C-alpha positions in Angstrom: -94.3 -2.0 -129.3 -93.2 -5.7 -128.6 -90.1 -6.6 -126.6 -88.5 -10.1 -127.1 -85.2 -12.0 -126.4 -83.2 -13.2 -129.3 -79.8 -15.0 -129.8 -78.1 -13.8 -133.0 -74.6 -12.8 -134.4 -73.0 -14.4 -131.3 -74.8 -11.9 -129.2 -77.7 -12.3 -126.9 -80.1 -9.6 -126.0 -83.4 -7.7 -125.8 -85.0 -6.2 -128.9 -88.1 -4.2 -129.5 -90.2 -3.5 -132.6 -93.6 -2.1 -133.5 -96.6 -4.6 -133.4 -97.4 -5.9 -136.8 -94.3 -4.8 -138.5 -91.9 -7.4 -139.9 -88.1 -7.2 -139.3 -85.1 -7.7 -136.9 -86.2 -5.1 -134.4 -84.3 -2.5 -132.6 -81.6 -3.7 -130.0 -82.3 -2.6 -126.3 -79.7 -4.5 -124.4 -76.7 -6.7 -126.2 -74.1 -8.9 -124.5 -71.7 -10.5 -126.7 -70.6 -14.1 -126.0 -72.7 -17.3 -126.0 -73.2 -17.7 -122.3 -72.8 -13.9 -120.8 -76.5 -13.6 -120.3 -77.4 -16.9 -119.3 -81.0 -18.0 -119.7 -83.1 -15.0 -119.9 -86.9 -14.6 -119.4 -88.8 -11.4 -120.2 -91.4 -10.8 -117.6 -93.2 -7.4 -117.9 -93.1 -4.0 -119.2 -94.3 -1.2 -117.0 -97.5 0.6 -117.9 -95.9 3.8 -118.5 -93.3 2.2 -120.9 -90.3 3.2 -118.9 -89.1 0.0 -117.4 -88.7 -3.5 -118.8 -88.5 -6.3 -116.4 -86.5 -9.5 -117.1 -84.7 -12.5 -115.2 -81.4 -14.1 -115.8 -80.4 -17.7 -114.6 -77.4 -19.8 -115.2 -76.1 -23.0 -113.7 -75.6 -23.2 -110.0 -78.2 -20.4 -109.2 -81.0 -21.4 -106.9 -83.3 -18.7 -108.4 -83.1 -16.2 -111.4 -81.8 -12.7 -110.6 -84.3 -10.1 -111.6 -83.2 -7.0 -113.5 -84.8 -3.9 -114.8 -84.0 -2.2 -118.0 -84.8 1.6 -118.0 -85.9 2.7 -121.4 -85.0 6.4 -120.8 -81.9 8.3 -119.6 -78.8 6.3 -119.4 -80.8 2.9 -120.1 -78.4 1.0 -117.7 -80.0 -2.1 -116.3 -80.0 -2.6 -112.5 -80.8 -5.6 -110.2 -84.2 -5.5 -108.5 -84.1 -9.0 -106.8 -81.6 -11.7 -106.0 -82.8 -14.3 -103.6 -81.8 -17.7 -102.2 -85.4 -18.9 -102.6 -87.2 -20.4 -105.8 -88.5 -17.2 -107.4 -88.6 -18.5 -111.1 -92.1 -17.6 -111.7 -93.7 -14.6 -113.4 -93.1 -11.1 -112.1 -95.6 -8.3 -112.6 -95.3 -4.6 -112.0 -98.5 -2.8 -110.6 -100.1 -0.4 -113.1 -98.9 2.6 -110.9 -95.4 1.3 -111.1 -94.9 1.3 -107.2 -95.4 -2.5 -106.5 -94.0 -5.8 -107.7 -96.1 -9.1 -107.5 -94.3 -12.4 -107.6 -94.1 -15.9 -106.4 -91.6 -17.2 -103.9 -90.9 -20.5 -102.0 -89.6 -19.0 -98.9 -92.2 -20.8 -96.8 -91.3 -24.2 -98.5 -94.1 -23.8 -101.3 -94.7 -21.3 -104.0 -96.8 -18.4 -102.6 -97.7 -15.0 -104.0 -96.2 -11.8 -102.5 -96.2 -8.1 -103.2 -93.2 -5.9 -102.5 -91.9 -2.6 -103.5 -90.7 -2.4 -107.0 -88.0 0.1 -107.0 -86.4 -0.2 -103.6 -86.1 -3.2 -101.1 -88.6 -3.1 -98.4 -91.5 -5.1 -96.5 -93.0 -7.8 -98.5 -96.8 -8.6 -98.1 -98.1 -12.2 -98.6 -101.3 -12.6 -100.8 -102.1 -16.3 -101.3 -102.8 -18.7 -98.3 -102.7 -22.1 -100.0 -100.1 -21.9 -102.5 -100.1 -19.6 -105.5 -98.7 -19.1 -109.0 -98.8 -16.5 -112.0 -99.8 -13.3 -110.4 -101.7 -10.7 -112.7 -102.9 -7.3 -111.7 -106.3 -5.7 -112.5 -106.1 -2.6 -114.8 -106.8 -0.2 -111.9 -104.2 -2.0 -109.4 -107.0 -2.5 -106.9 -107.0 -6.3 -107.2 -104.5 -9.2 -107.8 -105.3 -12.5 -109.5 -103.3 -15.7 -109.1 -103.7 -19.6 -109.6 -104.1 -21.9 -106.7 -102.4 -25.3 -106.7 -105.7 -26.9 -107.6 -106.1 -24.7 -110.8 -108.6 -22.2 -109.2 -108.1 -18.6 -110.4 -108.2 -16.5 -107.2 -108.7 -12.7 -106.7 -107.4 -10.6 -103.8 -108.0 -6.8 -103.2 -104.9 -4.6 -102.8 -105.4 -1.2 -101.0 -102.7 1.3 -100.0 -102.3 1.7 -96.3 -99.9 4.5 -95.4 -96.6 3.6 -96.9 -97.7 -0.2 -97.2 -100.6 -2.4 -98.4 -103.5 -4.0 -97.1 -104.2 -7.4 -98.7 -107.7 -8.9 -98.7 -108.4 -12.5 -98.2 -108.3 -14.3 -101.6 -111.6 -15.4 -103.1 -112.1 -18.1 -105.8 -113.5 -16.8 -109.1 -113.6 -20.1 -111.3 -111.4 -23.2 -111.9 -109.8 -23.4 -115.2 -108.7 -26.5 -117.0 -105.2 -25.1 -118.1 -103.6 -26.7 -121.0 -100.1 -27.7 -119.7 -98.9 -29.8 -122.7 -98.5 -32.9 -120.8 -95.6 -31.6 -118.5 -94.8 -33.7 -115.6 -94.3 -30.5 -113.5 -97.6 -28.7 -114.5 -97.0 -25.4 -113.0 -93.7 -25.0 -114.6 -95.6 -23.8 -117.9 -98.5 -22.0 -116.0 -97.0 -18.7 -115.9 -98.3 -17.6 -119.4 -101.4 -19.7 -119.5 -103.8 -16.8 -118.7 -104.1 -13.0 -118.8 -106.6 -10.2 -117.9 -107.8 -7.8 -120.4 -108.2 -4.2 -119.6 -112.1 -4.5 -119.2 -111.7 -7.2 -116.7 -112.1 -10.4 -118.9 -110.0 -13.4 -118.7 -108.2 -15.0 -121.6 -107.3 -18.7 -120.6 -105.5 -21.3 -122.5 -107.6 -24.1 -121.5 -108.0 -27.8 -122.4 -110.9 -28.6 -124.8 -113.5 -30.8 -123.0 -113.3 -34.3 -124.0 -116.0 -35.4 -126.4 -117.5 -38.8 -126.6 -115.8 -41.1 -129.2 -117.5 -41.0 -132.6 -118.1 -44.5 -134.1 -116.6 -45.2 -137.5 -118.8 -46.8 -140.1 -117.0 -48.9 -142.6 -119.0 -49.6 -146.0 -117.9 -52.6 -147.9 -118.4 -53.2 -151.6 -119.6 -49.5 -152.1 -118.7 -49.4 -155.7 -121.4 -52.1 -156.4 -124.2 -49.5 -156.2 -122.7 -47.5 -158.9 -122.8 -50.0 -161.5 -125.9 -50.0 -163.8 
């Protein structure tokens, strides 16, 4: 299934539809009125398909409010995070559904953290020199993110009692992300890469610049066609 946000018939909301099937989709959450939902961004879908994660922002808010929409039971959305810090980046639920990876500016710059998903609790720092766009490994034992210089980093994540033990991040490679000439480059970095189930990376990267190919102009070319 694919979940998406749509503004139609004077309503804003979240819809879903089967992959590869054309059509309007089934509504999951609808709010009438042009501004009731504010600006919405879908972030993640839990691996078990039970929770859909989205953020809502509006004028005057320092950071978007993070909400979860359960897709079973009463299907009543509830707030997961409401912070005074800039936490407008991508949020990712761990494969086991226990943890939430995110970026936050609580230290004055964007860093990667992991905290409990379903209830407030301790927050563990992951990055050391700035970080954006967290992604979980399929088994949840490693977390990937992008440093300020564009290096793709990896940090191990291991359960430790009721908490986590986060390893020192290690660089994997430096990606030349395609950012579309945005003056604030990391604004559009959140969806510039992903990790496949077998551990490979899909990166939206800039093509390498090629040397300019000279252009030759042939004058009076039709003369050779005359008999």
